[in-house]
C-alpha positions in Angstrom: -8.9 100.0 32.3 -7.9 97.1 29.4 -10.2 94.2 28.8 -6.8 92.1 29.5 -6.3 94.4 32.9 -10.0 93.8 34.1 -9.5 89.6 33.8 -8.3 88.5 36.9 -7.8 85.2 37.4 -6.7 82.3 40.5 -4.9 79.9 38.5 -1.9 78.0 39.2 0.8 77.9 36.7 0.0 74.9 35.5 -3.4 76.2 34.4 -0.8 77.0 31.1 -0.8 73.5 29.7 -4.6 73.5 30.4 -5.2 75.9 27.9 -2.5 74.5 25.7 -4.8 71.3 25.5 -8.1 73.0 25.0 -6.0 74.8 21.8 -4.9 71.6 20.3 -8.2 70.0 21.0 -10.1 72.5 19.1 -7.7 72.7 16.3 -7.9 68.7 16.2 -11.6 68.9 16.3 -11.4 71.4 13.1 -9.2 69.3 11.2 -11.4 66.6 11.6 -14.4 68.5 11.1 -12.9 70.0 7.8 -11.3 66.6 6.9 -15.0 66.2 5.4 -16.0 69.5 4.2 -12.8 70.1 2.4 -12.6 66.8 0.9 -16.2 67.3 -0.2 -15.9 70.8 -1.4 -12.8 70.4 -3.3 -14.5 67.6 -5.6 -17.8 69.9 -6.0 -16.1 71.3 -9.2 -15.0 67.9 -10.8 -18.3 65.6 -9.6 -20.9 68.0 -9.7 -19.7 70.1 -12.7 -22.8 69.6 -14.5 -24.2 73.3 -15.2 -22.2 74.2 -12.8 -24.3 72.5 -9.8 -20.7 72.2 -7.6 -19.7 76.0 -7.5 -23.2 76.8 -6.8 -23.5 74.8 -4.4 -20.3 76.2 -2.4 -21.3 79.4 -3.1 -24.6 78.9 -1.7 -22.2 77.9 1.5 -20.9 81.3 1.8 -24.0 83.5 1.1 -25.4 81.4 4.2 -22.2 82.6 6.3 -22.4 86.0 5.2 -25.8 86.4 6.2 -24.7 84.3 9.6 -21.7 86.5 10.4 -24.2 89.8 10.3 -26.6 88.0 12.5 -26.2 85.2 14.6 -22.6 85.0 16.1 -23.2 86.9 19.2 -26.6 85.5 19.4 -25.5 82.4 19.4 -22.6 82.5 22.0 -24.9 84.0 24.6 -27.1 81.5 23.9 -25.3 78.8 24.2 -21.9 79.8 25.3 -18.9 79.4 23.1 -18.2 75.5 23.2 -21.8 74.3 22.5 -22.2 76.6 19.6 -19.0 75.1 18.6 -21.0 71.2 18.7 -23.9 72.8 17.4 -22.5 74.1 14.1 -20.4 71.4 13.6 -23.4 69.0 13.3 -24.4 72.0 10.5 -22.2 70.3 8.3 -24.2 66.8 7.7 -26.9 68.0 5.8 -24.4 69.1 3.0 -22.5 66.3 3.4 -25.6 64.2 3.1 -26.8 65.6 -0.2 -24.1 64.6 -2.0 -25.6 61.5 -2.2 -28.4 62.9 -4.1 -26.8 65.9 -5.7 -29.8 68.1 -7.3 -30.0 71.8 -7.4 -33.3 71.4 -4.7 -30.4 69.2 -2.3 -27.0 70.6 -2.4 -28.5 74.2 -2.5 -30.8 74.2 0.9 -27.7 71.8 2.3 -25.2 75.1 1.4 -27.2 77.3 2.9 -27.6 75.6 6.4 -23.9 74.5 6.5 -23.1 78.4 5.4 -25.2 79.6 8.8 -24.2 76.9 10.9 -20.5 78.2 9.9 -20.7 81.8 11.1 -21.4 80.8 14.9 -18.6 78.2 14.3 -15.8 80.3 13.4 -16.6 83.2 15.4 -16.8 81.0 18.9 -13.3 79.6 18.3 -11.7 82.6 17.3 -13.6 84.2 20.7 -12.3 81.0 22.8 -8.8 81.7 21.5 -8.6 85.2 22.3 -10.4 84.7 26.3 -7.8 81.9 26.8 -5.1 83.6 25.4 -5.5 86.7 28.0 -6.4 84.3 30.8 -2.7 82.7 29.9 -1.4 86.5 29.8 -2.2 86.6 33.1 -0.4 84.0 34.5 2.1 83.5 32.1 3.1 87.4 31.8 3.5 87.1 28.1 1.5 89.6 25.9 -2.1 88.3 25.1 -1.5 89.5 21.6 1.6 87.5 21.0 -0.5 84.4 22.8 -3.2 85.2 20.3 -1.2 84.8 17.4 0.9 81.7 19.0 -2.5 79.8 19.4 -3.9 80.8 15.9 -1.0 79.8 14.5 -0.9 76.4 16.0 -5.0 76.1 15.3 -3.9 76.8 11.7 -0.7 74.5 11.6 -2.8 71.4 12.6 -6.2 72.6 10.4 -4.4 73.0 7.5 -4.2 68.8 7.8 -7.6 68.9 6.7 -6.9 69.4 3.0 -3.9 66.3 3.3 -6.3 63.8 5.0 -9.3 65.3 3.2 -8.1 64.8 -0.6 -6.0 61.5 0.7 -9.8 60.0 1.2 -10.9 61.0 -1.9 -7.9 60.0 -4.1 -7.8 56.8 -2.3 -11.8 56.2 -2.8 -12.1 57.2 -6.3 -8.7 56.1 -7.9 -10.1 52.8 -7.5 -10.5 50.9 -10.3 -8.0 53.7 -12.3 -7.1 53.2 -15.6 -3.8 54.8 -15.7 -3.2 54.2 -19.5 -6.5 56.4 -20.4 -5.7 58.8 -18.3 -2.1 59.0 -20.2 -3.4 59.6 -23.6 -5.9 62.2 -22.2 -2.8 64.6 -20.8 -0.6 64.0 -23.9 -3.4 65.0 -26.5 -5.8 67.5 -24.5 -4.0 68.6 -21.4 -2.3 71.7 -23.1 -6.0 73.0 -24.2 -8.1 72.2 -21.2 -4.9 72.7 -18.5 -2.9 76.2 -17.5 -4.4 80.3 -17.8 -6.5 79.1 -20.5 -8.8 76.7 -18.2 -12.5 77.6 -18.5 -14.6 75.6 -16.5 -18.1 75.6 -17.5 -16.7 75.0 -21.4 -13.8 72.9 -20.7 -14.5 70.5 -17.1 -16.9 68.3 -18.7 -14.4 66.8 -21.3 -11.1 67.1 -18.6 -12.9 65.1 -15.6 -14.4 61.7 -15.8 -17.9 60.8 -14.1 -17.4 58.7 -10.7 -19.2 55.7 -9.9 -22.1 56.0 -7.4 -20.9 53.9 -5.0 -17.7 55.7 -4.6 -19.3 58.9 -3.7 -21.4 56.9 -1.3 -18.3 55.9 0.5 -16.7 59.3 0.8 -20.0 60.5 2.0 -19.8 57.9 5.0 -16.6 58.8 5.8 -17.4 62.6 5.8 -19.9 61.9 8.2 -18.5 59.9 10.3 -15.5 62.7 10.5 -17.9 65.4 11.6 -19.7 63.6 13.9 -16.2 62.8 15.5 -15.3 66.5 15.6 -18.5 67.4 17.5 -17.9 64.3 20.2 -14.0 65.8 20.4 -15.2 69.4 21.4 -17.8 67.8 23.7 -15.9 65.9 25.9 -12.3 67.1 25.2 -13.0 71.1 25.7 -13.3 72.8 28.5 -16.3 75.4 28.7 -15.1 79.2 28.2 -16.6 80.4 31.6 -13.3 78.5 33.1 -11.8 81.4 31.7 -14.1 84.3 31.8 -13.8 85.0 35.4 -13.9 89.2 35.4 -14.5 89.5 31.6 -18.3 90.4 30.7 -20.1 87.7 28.4 -21.3 88.7 25.4 -24.1 91.1 24.9 -25.0 90.8 28.5 -27.6 92.8 29.3 -28.6 93.6 25.9 -31.3 92.8 23.3 -31.0 91.0 20.2 -31.4 93.9 18.4 -28.8 95.9 20.6 -26.3 92.5 19.7 -27.4 93.3 16.3 -27.0 97.1 16.1 -23.3 96.4 17.7 -22.0 94.0 14.4 -23.7 96.5 12.4 -21.9 99.3 13.8 -18.1 98.0 13.4 -18.7 97.7 9.7 -18.6 101.2 9.2 -15.6 101.7 11.1 -13.1 103.6 8.7 -10.2 100.9 10.5 -13.0 97.9 9.3 -13.3 99.5 6.1 -9.7 99.5 5.2 -9.2 95.7 6.4 -12.6 94.8 4.1 -10.1 94.9 0.8 -7.8 92.2 2.7 -10.7 89.8 4.4 -12.2 89.5 0.7 -8.7 88.8 -0.8 -8.4 86.0 1.8 -11.6 84.5 1.3 -10.7 84.6 -2.8 -7.7 83.7 -2.6 -8.7 80.5 -0.9 -10.8 79.8 -3.0 -9.3 79.8 -6.1 -6.9 77.5 -4.7 -9.8 75.1 -3.9 -12.3 75.6 -7.1 -9.8 76.4 -9.8 -6.5 74.9 -8.5 -8.1 71.9 -7.0 6.4 83.0 19.1 6.4 85.0 15.2 7.4 87.9 14.4 5.7 91.3 13.6 2.6 91.2 11.2 4.5 93.4 8.7 7.4 91.5 7.9 5.4 87.9 7.9 2.6 90.1 5.4 5.2 91.3 3.2 6.6 87.8 2.7 3.5 86.4 2.4 3.0 89.4 -0.3 5.8 88.5 -2.3 5.6 85.0 -2.5 1.8 84.7 -3.5 2.6 87.1 -6.4 5.4 84.9 -7.6 2.5 82.5 -7.5 -0.1 84.2 -9.3 2.5 84.6 -11.8 3.8 81.4 -12.4 0.4 80.6 -13.3 -0.5 82.6 -16.1 2.9 81.9 -17.4 3.5 77.8 -16.7 2.6 76.0 -20.3 1.4 72.7 -18.5 2.7 69.2 -19.6 1.8 66.1 -18.9 4.9 65.1 -17.2 5.3 68.4 -15.1 2.8 67.6 -12.2 5.6 68.5 -9.8 4.9 72.0 -10.8 1.6 71.6 -9.1 2.7 70.3 -6.3 5.5 72.8 -5.6 2.9 75.9 -6.2 0.4 74.0 -3.8 3.4 73.5 -1.0 4.4 77.5 -1.3 0.6 78.8 -1.5 0.3 76.5 2.2 2.3 79.2 4.5 0.8 82.0 2.0 -2.3 81.1 3.0 -1.6 80.3 6.9 0.3 83.9 7.1 -3.1 85.6 6.0 -5.2 83.6 8.2 -3.2 84.0 11.1 -2.4 87.6 11.3 -5.0 89.5 10.0 -7.9 87.3 11.8 -5.3 87.9 15.4 -5.2 91.8 14.6 -8.9 91.9 14.2 -8.8 90.4 17.7 -6.3 93.3 18.9 -7.8 96.4 17.0 -10.7 95.9 18.1 -10.5 95.1 21.7 -13.9 94.8 24.1 -15.8 93.6 20.4 -14.1 90.5 19.5 -17.4 88.5 18.8 -18.5 91.2 16.4 -15.0 91.9 14.9 -14.3 88.3 14.2 -17.9 87.9 12.6 -17.1 90.5 10.3 -13.9 89.2 9.4 -15.7 86.2 8.5 -18.2 88.0 6.6 -15.8 89.6 3.8 -13.9 86.3 3.9 -17.5 84.7 3.0 -17.9 88.0 0.2 -14.5 86.5 -1.5 -15.6 83.1 -1.7 -18.6 84.4 -3.4 -17.4 86.0 -5.7 -14.7 83.2 -6.5 -17.4 80.3 -6.4 -19.9 82.6 -8.5 -17.2 83.5 -11.3 -15.4 80.4 -11.4 -17.4 78.4 -14.0 -17.1 81.3 -16.4 -13.9 83.0 -16.3 -10.8 81.9 -17.5 -8.1 81.1 -14.8 -5.8 83.8 -16.1 -8.9 86.6 -15.7 -9.3 84.8 -11.9 -5.4 85.5 -11.3 -5.5 88.9 -12.5 -8.6 89.7 -9.7 -6.9 88.2 -7.3 -3.3 90.2 -8.2 -5.2 93.1 -8.0 -7.4 92.8 -4.8 -3.9 91.8 -3.1 -2.2 95.3 -3.7 -5.5 97.3 -3.1 -5.8 95.5 0.2 -2.5 95.4 1.5 -2.0 98.8 1.0 -5.3 99.9 2.8 -3.9 97.4 5.5 -0.6 99.5 5.4 -3.0 102.4 6.1 -4.6 100.8 9.4 -0.9 99.7 10.8 -0.2 103.4 10.6 -3.0 104.8 12.2 -2.8 101.9 15.0 0.8 102.6 15.8 0.3 106.1 16.1 -2.8 106.0 18.0 -0.7 103.8 20.5 1.9 105.9 20.9 0.0 109.1 21.2 -1.2 106.8 24.3 1.8 106.6 25.2 3.1 110.0 25.4 -0.4 110.5 27.3 0.5 108.9 30.3 4.2 109.8 30.5 2.6 113.0 30.5 0.1 111.8 33.6 3.0 110.8 34.9 4.8 113.6 35.1 2.4 115.1 35.7 1.4 113.3 39.1 5.1 113.4 40.0 4.9 117.3 40.2 2.5 117.0 42.4 4.3 114.6 44.4 6.9 117.3 44.6 5.1 120.2 46.0 3.2 118.1 48.6 6.2 117.5 50.2 7.7 120.9 50.1 
């Protein structure tokens, strides 16, 4: 019996609206939370460019997330439940924002590690919550749980990605006060071709291309972002129903298992063939997100969407390689950003939801592994960011995209072949039962 069939509910049809409400509130809370984190992260390669401090702190974040994704999500969710795991994880982001007030290696690196450790349970609990409510909604609405999970992740992504708008808007409004347009225009005209484009090397060029910001502006930004994090935690604590409401018939994560057993479940999934073949595309997701942030500062089926994303993103990578920036061509940057957003959303939504579908009964471990390999992509990107030119990093993204998508196609083929085989077995079983019935009638 499948996990979806095990879950039974006594909910009225109106419960579907409550489920949607919970999904929207979680999405809004993540948007507010990552308005703070994304805003701060996008500034690291500029305001903390000296000695690569900013990108080193981001590498620490995803090193912590890698460790956390391996060892913590299933355990934390078992202890606290998904709702309170989200609340506690939100608060773990505060030290990193506070460390912006005194940006040193001994403040930012430990704070980044703390943030990363909290991020693993955060993302896993979010994905698990959406999976469980998708199954509950499916029992009421008779819509496929797989389709509902993709829809809910799509709604989440649509709302969540607005964090980049608000985070960058806050940073821009605060940092642009006292902005000297004449000086910047002069810089653009004489130096932009030297510093920007595919030839840009952060470790060598960032100090000349970027300007030091007054401390009071950084303090104001940090204060706003700390308030955002506190607000996000409050939104989930007050507005989201406990997942226990929708867990009727579903065993709790790791129930009856020791801590060591819970870790073994996650580790064993790492070496399964389907998981291994999804590793490269998961790493690519993290790499391309970090590349964009650090260096560029009812859906249809998965295959058409991911193929579309691959074609568009390849075109964007080619554009980055061949474009020669000029001071009056900012519209090109905006165009690339507008097209990059939908691609990123498609990668995250479709691959993330596929993890839940591909490994039923082991959702917490599957989502943990997804975040683990995405974290590897981030770590690679932030480690190499100061030392390699944009062109080299672009070629690396293209190579991972091609390899990762090829292996993803293999997983899709294996999955569809297994499902067809299962359907044939059911048909044969049904025919066998019918024959027995006719024999008894004779």
